[in-house]
Structures are given as C-alpha cells and as structure tokens.
OpenMM code with the backbone's topology and positions (N, CA, C; nanometers):
from openmm import Vec3, app, unit

residues = "MET ASN ARG ARG SER GLY ILE VAL CYS PHE VAL ILE LEU GLY ILE LEU LEU THR CYS GLY SER THR ALA PRO PRO ALA CYS ASN GLU LYS ILE GLY PRO SER ASP GLY GLU ILE ILE GLY GLY VAL ILE GLY VAL ALA ALA VAL ILE ILE VAL GLY THR VAL VAL LEU VAL GLU VAL SER ASN LYS SER HIS HIS THR VAL LYS GLY CYS VAL THR ALA GLY PRO ASP GLY LEU THR LEU HIS THR GLU GLY ASN SER LYS ILE TYR ALA LEU THR GLY VAL THR ALA ASN VAL LYS VAL GLY ASP VAL ILE LYS VAL HIS GLY SER LYS LEU LYS GLY GLN LYS ASP THR ALA GLY ASP GLN ASP PHE ARG VAL GLU LYS MET SER ARG ASP TYR GLY PRO CYS LYS THR GLU LEU ALA PRO PRO PRO ALA THR ALA GLN ASN".split()
positions = [
    Vec3(-7.8772, -4.2441, -1.0063),
    Vec3(-7.8616, -4.1174, -0.9815),
    Vec3(-7.7243, -4.0782, -0.9865),
    Vec3(-7.6289, -4.1666, -0.9427),
    Vec3(-7.4921, -4.1519, -0.9381),
    Vec3(-7.4521, -4.1051, -1.0657),
    Vec3(-7.4958, -4.1818, -1.1575),
    Vec3(-7.4532, -4.1501, -1.3161),
    Vec3(-7.5109, -4.0187, -1.3401),
    Vec3(-7.6278, -3.9612, -1.3272),
    Vec3(-7.6771, -3.8357, -1.3558),
    Vec3(-7.5995, -3.7407, -1.2734),
    Vec3(-7.5762, -3.7503, -1.1595),
    Vec3(-7.5080, -3.6343, -1.0870),
    Vec3(-7.3451, -3.6326, -1.1537),
    Vec3(-7.2912, -3.7306, -1.1820),
    Vec3(-7.1713, -3.7322, -1.2394),
    Vec3(-7.1402, -3.6925, -1.3763),
    Vec3(-7.2498, -3.6763, -1.4434),
    Vec3(-7.2535, -3.6322, -1.5834),
    Vec3(-7.2954, -3.4722, -1.5638),
    Vec3(-7.3728, -3.4310, -1.4774),
    Vec3(-7.3954, -3.2825, -1.4400),
    Vec3(-7.2683, -3.2289, -1.3883),
    Vec3(-7.1747, -3.2906, -1.3167),
    Vec3(-7.0688, -3.2433, -1.2680),
    Vec3(-6.9592, -3.2094, -1.3685),
    Vec3(-6.9543, -3.3197, -1.4656),
    Vec3(-6.8693, -3.3255, -1.5679),
    Vec3(-6.9188, -3.1965, -1.6551),
    Vec3(-7.0295, -3.1870, -1.6972),
    Vec3(-7.0790, -3.0801, -1.7843),
    Vec3(-7.0525, -2.9341, -1.7167),
    Vec3(-7.0683, -2.9158, -1.5874),
    Vec3(-7.0295, -2.7896, -1.5003),
    Vec3(-6.9052, -2.7802, -1.5037),
    Vec3(-6.8080, -2.8566, -1.4803),
    Vec3(-6.6817, -2.8609, -1.4698),
    Vec3(-6.6244, -2.8140, -1.6193),
    Vec3(-6.6672, -2.8821, -1.7291),
    Vec3(-6.6338, -2.8440, -1.8598),
    Vec3(-6.6838, -2.6853, -1.8906),
    Vec3(-6.7847, -2.6446, -1.8545),
    Vec3(-6.8354, -2.4902, -1.8700),
    Vec3(-6.7248, -2.4074, -1.7934),
    Vec3(-6.6977, -2.4485, -1.6622),
    Vec3(-6.5964, -2.3533, -1.5963),
    Vec3(-6.4597, -2.3419, -1.6677),
    Vec3(-6.4317, -2.4589, -1.6985),
    Vec3(-6.2919, -2.4707, -1.7658),
    Vec3(-6.2715, -2.3939, -1.8940),
    Vec3(-6.4088, -2.3901, -1.9991),
    Vec3(-6.3968, -2.3200, -2.1029),
    Vec3(-6.4409, -2.1963, -2.1043),
    Vec3(-6.4832, -2.1492, -2.0113),
    Vec3(-6.5361, -2.0024, -1.9752),
    Vec3(-6.4119, -1.9194, -1.9230),
    Vec3(-6.3518, -1.8266, -1.9813),
    Vec3(-6.2439, -1.7471, -1.9161),
    Vec3(-6.3046, -1.6612, -1.8162),
    Vec3(-6.4073, -1.6129, -1.8236),
    Vec3(-6.4518, -1.5108, -1.7229),
    Vec3(-6.5001, -1.5794, -1.5920),
    Vec3(-6.4915, -1.6950, -1.5830),
    Vec3(-6.5317, -1.7526, -1.4490),
    Vec3(-6.3847, -1.8140, -1.3952),
    Vec3(-6.2757, -1.7978, -1.4386),
    Vec3(-6.1477, -1.8438, -1.3857),
    Vec3(-6.1247, -1.7369, -1.2730),
    Vec3(-6.0633, -1.7772, -1.1704),
    Vec3(-6.0126, -1.7156, -1.0628),
    Vec3(-5.9129, -1.6113, -1.1016),
    Vec3(-5.9188, -1.4844, -1.0363),
    Vec3(-5.8166, -1.3741, -1.0696),
    Vec3(-5.6808, -1.4213, -1.0815),
    Vec3(-5.6292, -1.4999, -0.9945),
    Vec3(-5.4993, -1.5354, -0.9790),
    Vec3(-5.4430, -1.6270, -1.1095),
    Vec3(-5.5382, -1.6802, -1.1837),
    Vec3(-5.4867, -1.7354, -1.3065),
    Vec3(-5.4800, -1.6645, -1.4268),
    Vec3(-5.5053, -1.5344, -1.4262),
    Vec3(-5.4856, -1.4338, -1.5311),
    Vec3(-5.3361, -1.3447, -1.5147),
    Vec3(-5.2617, -1.3770, -1.3957),
    Vec3(-5.1695, -1.2803, -1.3712),
    Vec3(-5.0315, -1.3468, -1.4365),
    Vec3(-4.9451, -1.2501, -1.4759),
    Vec3(-4.8386, -1.2902, -1.5545),
    Vec3(-4.7192, -1.3528, -1.4270),
    Vec3(-4.6709, -1.4489, -1.4936),
    Vec3(-4.5520, -1.5086, -1.3932),
    Vec3(-4.4224, -1.4583, -1.4304),
    Vec3(-4.3618, -1.4131, -1.3274),
    Vec3(-4.2075, -1.3841, -1.3437),
    Vec3(-4.2202, -1.2124, -1.3406),
    Vec3(-4.1052, -1.1514, -1.3665),
    Vec3(-4.0743, -1.0141, -1.3457),
    Vec3(-4.1625, -0.9194, -1.4459),
    Vec3(-4.2239, -0.8027, -1.3840),
    Vec3(-4.2812, -0.7086, -1.4620),
    Vec3(-4.1943, -0.6592, -1.5647),
    Vec3(-4.2405, -0.5892, -1.6615),
    Vec3(-4.1706, -0.5094, -1.8035),
    Vec3(-4.0958, -0.4059, -1.7136),
    Vec3(-4.1205, -0.3364, -1.6024),
    Vec3(-4.0669, -0.2414, -1.5407),
    Vec3(-3.9279, -0.2731, -1.4694),
    Vec3(-3.9542, -0.4098, -1.4146),
    Vec3(-3.8411, -0.4587, -1.3539),
    Vec3(-3.7391, -0.5153, -1.4422),
    Vec3(-3.7854, -0.5645, -1.5509),
    Vec3(-3.6796, -0.6097, -1.6587),
    Vec3(-3.6054, -0.4808, -1.7132),
    Vec3(-3.6592, -0.3628, -1.7593),
    Vec3(-3.6044, -0.2421, -1.7918),
    Vec3(-3.5141, -0.1815, -1.6952),
    Vec3(-3.5487, -0.1901, -1.5834),
    Vec3(-3.4427, -0.1406, -1.4797),
    Vec3(-3.3389, -0.2221, -1.4511),
    Vec3(-3.3607, -0.3544, -1.4411),
    Vec3(-3.2452, -0.4408, -1.4554),
    Vec3(-3.1550, -0.4190, -1.5632),
    Vec3(-3.1913, -0.3920, -1.6965),
    Vec3(-3.1008, -0.3708, -1.8243),
    Vec3(-3.0408, -0.2248, -1.7907),
    Vec3(-3.1084, -0.1302, -1.7411),
    Vec3(-3.0437, 0.0051, -1.7364),
    Vec3(-2.9362, 0.0009, -1.6326),
    Vec3(-2.9700, -0.0927, -1.5144),
    Vec3(-2.8411, -0.0985, -1.4112),
    Vec3(-2.7300, -0.1708, -1.4599),
    Vec3(-2.7494, -0.2893, -1.5411),
    Vec3(-2.6206, -0.3609, -1.5958),
    Vec3(-2.5518, -0.2635, -1.6780),
    Vec3(-2.6119, -0.1866, -1.7608),
    Vec3(-2.5647, -0.1004, -1.8651),
    Vec3(-2.4898, 0.0227, -1.7983),
    Vec3(-2.5364, 0.0396, -1.6744),
    Vec3(-2.4682, 0.1683, -1.5997),
    Vec3(-2.3466, 0.1135, -1.5412),
    Vec3(-2.3646, 0.0020, -1.4745),
    Vec3(-2.2315, -0.0502, -1.4291),
    Vec3(-2.1329, -0.0849, -1.5110),
    Vec3(-2.1569, -0.1315, -1.6565),
    Vec3(-2.0611, -0.1493, -1.7610),
    Vec3(-1.9872, -0.0277, -1.7883),
    Vec3(-2.0750, 0.0772, -1.8060),
    Vec3(-2.0234, 0.2318, -1.8358),
    Vec3(-1.9298, 0.2735, -1.7403),
    Vec3(-1.9882, 0.2822, -1.6316),
    Vec3(-1.8881, 0.3262, -1.5092),
    Vec3(-1.7794, 0.2537, -1.4916),
    Vec3(-1.7700, 0.1159, -1.5092),
    Vec3(-1.6486, 0.0384, -1.4983),
    Vec3(-1.5606, 0.0705, -1.6197),
    Vec3(-1.6061, 0.0926, -1.7364),
    Vec3(-1.5178, 0.1224, -1.8209),
    Vec3(-1.4680, 0.2602, -1.8323),
    Vec3(-1.5365, 0.3612, -1.7846),
    Vec3(-1.4850, 0.4869, -1.7518),
    Vec3(-1.3825, 0.4867, -1.6449),
    Vec3(-1.4011, 0.4092, -1.5610),
    Vec3(-1.3052, 0.4080, -1.4494),
    Vec3(-1.1685, 0.3565, -1.4849),
    Vec3(-1.1808, 0.2398, -1.5538),
    Vec3(-1.0596, 0.1642, -1.5984),
    Vec3(-0.9809, 0.2693, -1.6931),
    Vec3(-1.0494, 0.3365, -1.7919),
    Vec3(-0.9595, 0.4290, -1.8717),
    Vec3(-0.8986, 0.5394, -1.8173),
    Vec3(-0.9793, 0.6124, -1.6988),
    Vec3(-0.9314, 0.7020, -1.6403),
    Vec3(-0.7853, 0.6723, -1.5469),
    Vec3(-0.8253, 0.5566, -1.4759),
    Vec3(-0.6972, 0.5043, -1.3933),
    Vec3(-0.5898, 0.4853, -1.4799),
    Vec3(-0.6034, 0.4239, -1.6111),
    Vec3(-0.4908, 0.4126, -1.6893),
    Vec3(-0.4331, 0.5014, -1.7540),
    Vec3(-0.5090, 0.6005, -1.7923),
    Vec3(-0.4692, 0.7453, -1.8385),
    Vec3(-0.3864, 0.8291, -1.7428),
    Vec3(-0.4241, 0.8342, -1.6176),
    Vec3(-0.3572, 0.9084, -1.5198),
    Vec3(-0.2339, 0.8563, -1.4566),
    Vec3(-0.2441, 0.7154, -1.4623),
    Vec3(-0.1003, 0.6517, -1.3943),
    Vec3(0.0038, 0.6204, -1.5190),
    Vec3(-0.0176, 0.6212, -1.6383),
    Vec3(0.0861, 0.5984, -1.7185),
    Vec3(0.0523, 0.7085, -1.8551),
    Vec3(0.1642, 0.7464, -1.9164),
    Vec3(0.1526, 0.8744, -1.9889),
    Vec3(0.2631, 0.8314, -2.1222),
    Vec3(0.2583, 0.8860, -2.2270),
    Vec3(0.3427, 0.8895, -2.3446),
    Vec3(0.3869, 1.0279, -2.3575),
    Vec3(0.5068, 1.0580, -2.3798),
    Vec3(0.5635, 1.1937, -2.3818),
    Vec3(0.6556, 1.1689, -2.4960),
    Vec3(0.6622, 1.2786, -2.5823),
    Vec3(0.7442, 1.2774, -2.7241),
    Vec3(0.8296, 1.4122, -2.6960),
    Vec3(0.9592, 1.3943, -2.7205),
    Vec3(1.0299, 1.5177, -2.7143),
    Vec3(1.1937, 1.5112, -2.7575),
    Vec3(1.2598, 1.6125, -2.7368),
    Vec3(1.4017, 1.6203, -2.7707),
    Vec3(1.4753, 1.5891, -2.6416),
    Vec3(1.5550, 1.5122, -2.6279),
    Vec3(1.6510, 1.4762, -2.5176),
    Vec3(1.7669, 1.5573, -2.5160),
    Vec3(1.7892, 1.6192, -2.4012),
    Vec3(1.9221, 1.6870, -2.3788),
    Vec3(1.9759, 1.6551, -2.2432),
    Vec3(2.1001, 1.7187, -2.2336),
    Vec3(2.1782, 1.6753, -2.0861),
    Vec3(2.1536, 1.7796, -1.9956),
    Vec3(2.0949, 1.7720, -1.8887),
    Vec3(2.0662, 1.8796, -1.7943),
    Vec3(2.1640, 1.8610, -1.6609),
    Vec3(2.1502, 1.9523, -1.5824),
    Vec3(2.2471, 1.9566, -1.4702),
    Vec3(2.2311, 1.8435, -1.3817),
    Vec3(2.1075, 1.7787, -1.3748),
    Vec3(2.0809, 1.6636, -1.2839),
    Vec3(2.0771, 1.5330, -1.3732),
    Vec3(2.1101, 1.5248, -1.4961),
    Vec3(2.1052, 1.3934, -1.5898),
    Vec3(2.0190, 1.4389, -1.7118),
    Vec3(1.9458, 1.3488, -1.7693),
    Vec3(1.8862, 1.3714, -1.9199),
    Vec3(1.7422, 1.4463, -1.8792),
    Vec3(1.7012, 1.5380, -1.9654),
    Vec3(1.5977, 1.5952, -1.9664),
    Vec3(1.5244, 1.5830, -2.1132),
    Vec3(1.3726, 1.5910, -2.0881),
    Vec3(1.3188, 1.5815, -2.2320),
    Vec3(1.2337, 1.7135, -2.2580),
    Vec3(1.2618, 1.7700, -2.3741),
    Vec3(1.1801, 1.8959, -2.3984),
    Vec3(1.0868, 1.8579, -2.4965),
    Vec3(0.9385, 1.8695, -2.4404),
    Vec3(0.8493, 1.8245, -2.5189),
    Vec3(0.8142, 1.9021, -2.6378),
    Vec3(0.7500, 1.8657, -2.7431),
    Vec3(0.7261, 1.9518, -2.8776),
    Vec3(0.6072, 2.0329, -2.8487),
    Vec3(0.4931, 1.9679, -2.8208),
    Vec3(0.3721, 2.0511, -2.8075),
    Vec3(0.3519, 2.1576, -2.7181),
    Vec3(0.3727, 2.1144, -2.5971),
    Vec3(0.3447, 2.2192, -2.4959),
    Vec3(0.4682, 2.2736, -2.4088),
    Vec3(0.5835, 2.2477, -2.4771),
    Vec3(0.7201, 2.3084, -2.4395),
    Vec3(0.7338, 2.2727, -2.2712),
    Vec3(0.7025, 2.1705, -2.2203),
    Vec3(0.7142, 2.1386, -2.0929),
    Vec3(0.8643, 2.0581, -2.1003),
    Vec3(0.9398, 2.0704, -1.9782),
    Vec3(1.0678, 2.0114, -1.9541),
    Vec3(1.0677, 1.9109, -1.8412),
    Vec3(1.1019, 1.7869, -1.8700),
    Vec3(1.0781, 1.6791, -1.7831),
    Vec3(1.2152, 1.6286, -1.7569),
    Vec3(1.2472, 1.5933, -1.6080),
    Vec3(1.3783, 1.5470, -1.5813),
    Vec3(1.3497, 1.3737, -1.5821),
    Vec3(1.4302, 1.3092, -1.6713),
    Vec3(1.4233, 1.1611, -1.6918),
    Vec3(1.4704, 1.0846, -1.5889),
    Vec3(1.3812, 0.9835, -1.5340),
    Vec3(1.4353, 0.8990, -1.4473),
    Vec3(1.4094, 0.7537, -1.4832),
    Vec3(1.4373, 0.6649, -1.4179),
    Vec3(1.4054, 0.5252, -1.4418),
    Vec3(1.4920, 0.4689, -1.5600),
    Vec3(1.4240, 0.3782, -1.6547),
    Vec3(1.4892, 0.3110, -1.7592),
    Vec3(1.5444, 0.3951, -1.8707),
    Vec3(1.6658, 0.4550, -1.8661),
    Vec3(1.7015, 0.5615, -1.9621),
    Vec3(1.8338, 0.5209, -2.0368),
    Vec3(1.8461, 0.3719, -2.0246),
    Vec3(1.9637, 0.3112, -2.0786),
    Vec3(1.9795, 0.3285, -2.2378),
    Vec3(1.8677, 0.3253, -2.2946),
    Vec3(1.8636, 0.3205, -2.4644),
    Vec3(1.8447, 0.4795, -2.4882),
    Vec3(1.8251, 0.5730, -2.4127),
    Vec3(1.7844, 0.6991, -2.4555),
    Vec3(1.9325, 0.7884, -2.4613),
    Vec3(1.9140, 0.8407, -2.6111),
    Vec3(2.0433, 0.9225, -2.6276),
    Vec3(2.0326, 1.0600, -2.6414),
    Vec3(2.1304, 1.1556, -2.6040),
    Vec3(2.1095, 1.2945, -2.6064),
    Vec3(2.1085, 1.3347, -2.7372),
    Vec3(2.0241, 1.4283, -2.7669),
    Vec3(1.9957, 1.4990, -2.9248),
    Vec3(1.9001, 1.4219, -3.0083),
    Vec3(1.8439, 1.3261, -2.9542),
    Vec3(1.7424, 1.2186, -3.0414),
    Vec3(1.6143, 1.2835, -2.9855),
    Vec3(1.5186, 1.2739, -3.0739),
    Vec3(1.3667, 1.2784, -3.0494),
    Vec3(1.3086, 1.1486, -3.0256),
    Vec3(1.2479, 1.1293, -2.9166),
    Vec3(1.2122, 1.0040, -2.8626),
    Vec3(1.0506, 1.0174, -2.8099),
    Vec3(1.0157, 0.8848, -2.8085),
    Vec3(0.8634, 0.8809, -2.7412),
    Vec3(0.8808, 0.7831, -2.6364),
    Vec3(0.8635, 0.8058, -2.4996),
    Vec3(0.8729, 0.7390, -2.3843),
    Vec3(0.7514, 0.7186, -2.3157),
    Vec3(0.7280, 0.5840, -2.2594),
    Vec3(0.6113, 0.5635, -2.1855),
    Vec3(0.6500, 0.5449, -2.0219),
    Vec3(0.5557, 0.5943, -1.9546),
    Vec3(0.5953, 0.6055, -1.8074),
    Vec3(0.5004, 0.6856, -1.7281),
    Vec3(0.5299, 0.7364, -1.6239),
    Vec3(0.4475, 0.8196, -1.5375),
    Vec3(0.5177, 0.9286, -1.4907),
    Vec3(0.4218, 1.0464, -1.4790),
    Vec3(0.4644, 1.1841, -1.4322),
    Vec3(0.4605, 1.1678, -1.2672),
    Vec3(0.5762, 1.1961, -1.2129),
    Vec3(0.5904, 1.2092, -1.0553),
    Vec3(0.5414, 1.3202, -1.0184),
    Vec3(0.4262, 1.3392, -0.9428),
    Vec3(0.3676, 1.4615, -0.8913),
    Vec3(0.4455, 1.5130, -0.7677),
    Vec3(0.4732, 1.6467, -0.7612),
    Vec3(0.5265, 1.6863, -0.6508),
    Vec3(0.6873, 1.6607, -0.6438),
    Vec3(0.7455, 1.5859, -0.7293),
    Vec3(0.8748, 1.5536, -0.7398),
    Vec3(0.9412, 1.6611, -0.8470),
    Vec3(1.0304, 1.7478, -0.8245),
    Vec3(1.1085, 1.8037, -0.9113),
    Vec3(1.2700, 1.7817, -0.8925),
    Vec3(1.3454, 1.8136, -0.9995),
    Vec3(1.4858, 1.8158, -0.9805),
    Vec3(1.5390, 1.9538, -0.9289),
    Vec3(1.6698, 1.9847, -0.9196),
    Vec3(1.7120, 2.1058, -0.8790),
    Vec3(1.6800, 2.2152, -0.9802),
    Vec3(1.6750, 2.1978, -1.1091),
    Vec3(1.6457, 2.3054, -1.1962),
    Vec3(1.4742, 2.3209, -1.2022),
    Vec3(1.4041, 2.2652, -1.1330),
    Vec3(1.2673, 2.2705, -1.1198),
    Vec3(1.1851, 2.2009, -1.2155),
    Vec3(1.2357, 2.1123, -1.2952),
    Vec3(1.1723, 2.0317, -1.3932),
    Vec3(1.0889, 1.9239, -1.3184),
    Vec3(0.9915, 1.8820, -1.3671),
    Vec3(0.8935, 1.7562, -1.3143),
    Vec3(0.9771, 1.6325, -1.3780),
    Vec3(0.9663, 1.5350, -1.2617),
    Vec3(1.0362, 1.3990, -1.2786),
    Vec3(0.9483, 1.3234, -1.3773),
    Vec3(0.9856, 1.2579, -1.4745),
    Vec3(0.8978, 1.1480, -1.5435),
    Vec3(0.9894, 1.0278, -1.5263),
    Vec3(0.9310, 0.9228, -1.4738),
    Vec3(0.9794, 0.7790, -1.4658),
    Vec3(0.9589, 0.7140, -1.5987),
    Vec3(1.0558, 0.6679, -1.6624),
    Vec3(1.0650, 0.6084, -1.7959),
    Vec3(1.0651, 0.4614, -1.7652),
    Vec3(0.9345, 0.3996, -1.8393),
    Vec3(0.9549, 0.2543, -1.7957),
    Vec3(0.9946, 0.1715, -1.9189),
    Vec3(0.9620, 0.2352, -2.0465),
    Vec3(1.0262, 0.1920, -2.1855),
    Vec3(1.0335, 0.3034, -2.2577),
    Vec3(1.1234, 0.2969, -2.3709),
    Vec3(1.1255, 0.3779, -2.4787),
    Vec3(1.0365, 0.3271, -2.5770),
    Vec3(0.9428, 0.3946, -2.6310),
    Vec3(0.8343, 0.3519, -2.7283),
    Vec3(0.8965, 0.3514, -2.8651),
    Vec3(0.9601, 0.4719, -2.8954),
    Vec3(1.0171, 0.4881, -3.0403),
    Vec3(1.1277, 0.5975, -3.0241),
    Vec3(1.2359, 0.5680, -3.1196),
    Vec3(1.3445, 0.6808, -3.1338),
    Vec3(1.3270, 0.7476, -3.2779),
    Vec3(1.3053, 0.8602, -3.2822),
    Vec3(1.2667, 0.9376, -3.4186),
    Vec3(1.3791, 0.9898, -3.4824),
    Vec3(1.4988, 0.9593, -3.4186),
    Vec3(1.6483, 1.0065, -3.4786),
    Vec3(1.6728, 1.1443, -3.4011),
    Vec3(1.7666, 1.2198, -3.4814),
    Vec3(1.8260, 1.3287, -3.4284),
    Vec3(1.7024, 1.4506, -3.4125),
    Vec3(1.7231, 1.5329, -3.3364),
    Vec3(1.6278, 1.6659, -3.3159),
    Vec3(1.6366, 1.7254, -3.4237),
    Vec3(1.5453, 1.8101, -3.4737),
    Vec3(1.5417, 1.9020, -3.5870),
    Vec3(1.6009, 2.0207, -3.5551),
    Vec3(1.5811, 2.0895, -3.4444),
    Vec3(1.6253, 2.2151, -3.4104),
    Vec3(1.7109, 2.2013, -3.2790),
    Vec3(1.8046, 2.2679, -3.2964),
    Vec3(1.8857, 2.2625, -3.1481),
    Vec3(1.8143, 2.3669, -3.0622),
    Vec3(1.8301, 2.3427, -2.9355),
    Vec3(1.7708, 2.4404, -2.8428),
    Vec3(1.8549, 2.5454, -2.7963),
    Vec3(1.7965, 2.6778, -2.7848),
    Vec3(1.8932, 2.7757, -2.7616),
    Vec3(1.9680, 2.7605, -2.6455),
    Vec3(2.0772, 2.7940, -2.6550),
    Vec3(2.1833, 2.7873, -2.5278),
    Vec3(2.1243, 2.9005, -2.4195),
    Vec3(2.1759, 2.8658, -2.3258),
    Vec3(2.1369, 2.9786, -2.2320),
    Vec3(2.2048, 3.1087, -2.2490),
    Vec3(2.1650, 3.2182, -2.2047),
    Vec3(2.2016, 3.3538, -2.2610),
    Vec3(2.3526, 3.3664, -2.1934),
    Vec3(2.4498, 3.4102, -2.2564),
    Vec3(2.5908, 3.4368, -2.2069),
    Vec3(2.6007, 3.5626, -2.1549),
    Vec3(2.6807, 3.5751, -2.0445),
    Vec3(2.6828, 3.7129, -1.9864),
    Vec3(2.7688, 3.8053, -2.0718),
    Vec3(2.7638, 3.9409, -2.0806),
    Vec3(2.8399, 4.0267, -2.1902),
    Vec3(2.9758, 4.0489, -2.1217),
    Vec3(3.0662, 4.0396, -2.1956),
    Vec3(3.2140, 4.0790, -2.1627),
    Vec3(3.2713, 4.1708, -2.2636),
    Vec3(3.3179, 4.2655, -2.1989),
    Vec3(3.3788, 4.3935, -2.2591),
    Vec3(3.5395, 4.3834, -2.2577),
] * unit.nanometer
topology = app.Topology()
chain = topology.addChain("A")
for resn in residues:
    res = topology.addResidue(resn, chain)
    for name in ("N", "CA", "C"):
        topology.addAtom(name, app.Element.getBySymbol(name[0]), res)
C-alpha cells in the first residue's frame, strides 16, 4: 500500500507541476521593479544630468566673461571700448600686458555695481586672451570748446 500511495502522490505532484493553471498566483508575478518604475528612474536621472549641466554652464557664463575692444587711456587708468555694443569698461586686475591703442580680447569678470569716476563699469582682467594689434579707427576726441 505504501508503494501505491507513493506512486499516486508522485503522479499528482507531476500533474500539478506541469499544469500552469494550478500554480499559485504568487508564482506568476514578475520579480524586480515594474516598467513604470524603470522609466521613472531613467527620466529622473536624465533630468538631474540636464539641470546640472545647465546650472554649471550658467554659473560659468555669469562669473567669467570675454570682452574684445580697443584700449585707451582714461582718467582713472586703462579703458576698453567694446566693438559690438559700444560699452566702455574701466580695466582693473592683470593689465601688465595691455597696451594703449591695441585691440585685445581679455578674460575676466564684470564687477556689478562698481564704476569708476567717469561712470564706466569695472572689468577685472584675469588674463589677456589675444592681442589683435593696433586699433583700426581712432576714437573721436572729446568735443573742444569754441574759442574766438
């Protein structure tokens, strides 16, 4: 009888294992995160990378600038007349290699709220990027008073 009951149990166990519909519901569940969780994680990582890159670029662009223009002697020292937007900057910082009458490109930072006595915004030079040679046109001298 033991042999017969062992064979019956073996047959029933074999039928249960080969029949998928009789498996407990927990056996059909996927192990690990769902597709929505994976997509959410990928979107989150991409957002962090994009925001980090934008912040680094903005911080870099706001704190350091490159300005190109013609150097002249002003009342408080060297000034730079920019070519494109006609702004005038009072140069401070590393100005040892800067020559009056040359077109140069300098790298540095604009000092907010600081102006010289002529009202020009201060630009702190960190290094001179390039010297393009003499200015092409001379700046107009200040208007002279009429004498008779």
